[in-house]
C-alpha angles and dihedrals in degrees: 000000000000115000139173128218142192121215118198110196100022090153091065130084100263095032092052093053089045089054092052092050094048090048091061093038111104092205090071122064100173133033118195115200126200112190142145090234134021120277089218090228119130118200138140089240097056126093107181126198117192102204148149097272090203087064098050091135089070090068099058096129090057093046097085117118139114099256134025121199116195113199095162120145142136137190137231090250096052093039113028091162104093094204091056091042091056092046088056106039095035105021101050099049090044091051090048090051092047091052090043090056094042092050094042093242110179100217140028121179116187133190114221126153141264106263096035107157128158089211096050120122088217109093095216096050092041092054094049090049095050088048092054093046090051097045092050090057091071122091105242120149096227115026123162132171118201117209106197124184116223108335117228126209133089119291126198096224120070115255105172097183095044091049089055093051092048089057091049092047092055087063096037098047097081095053096046097097135161115359088002094062090092090066093061114112112255133211122244089231091059091052092046093050090051093049093053091046093052094050090053102038139053115258126156105205117097103193115045118189124212098265092051090050087061092046094053091054093048093051091055 
């Protein structure tokens, strides 16, 4: 098997780990990156496009692969303008889904968030929920949306509130049992392993909450 893949968001924490994993995965011979800035990674497998991510539709001719991995996401602190926030967290994944359907791409794996709900009063959760609903409208043979809880790992940018909650969750994780397991923090490596597995195996569930992401990795 010799596959090609697109990563959207390879300069972020989870996207960067995904890129590293795909570069050493013999199933993939070419990785196409669409980013607003360079990943800084040099490798024969990589083809990088530095583009305006809000105009992804303009790059339909380059958007032709087997699998698409969407690791796009921003924060209120980085993007306080709600219109721009919505354009990123909703618009980019939906554009990716539209291009995937148009170009007959076989798999689309999208990172969303636990608590995504199009009816939520919380803007972040509502945006993620609206994105999920829109993405799932497209006819793509293999489509999965991951809903992780707080993602662990070290980020380059300073996120004071997130850093505090990560410390709290290290203590809380062992006592979150049963139906509360989905609220445990989750490592980006676990998310990445599940994304790659989903792209290469049959799995019927479309939306996968945090605790089930963990379970899929454990079963492999």
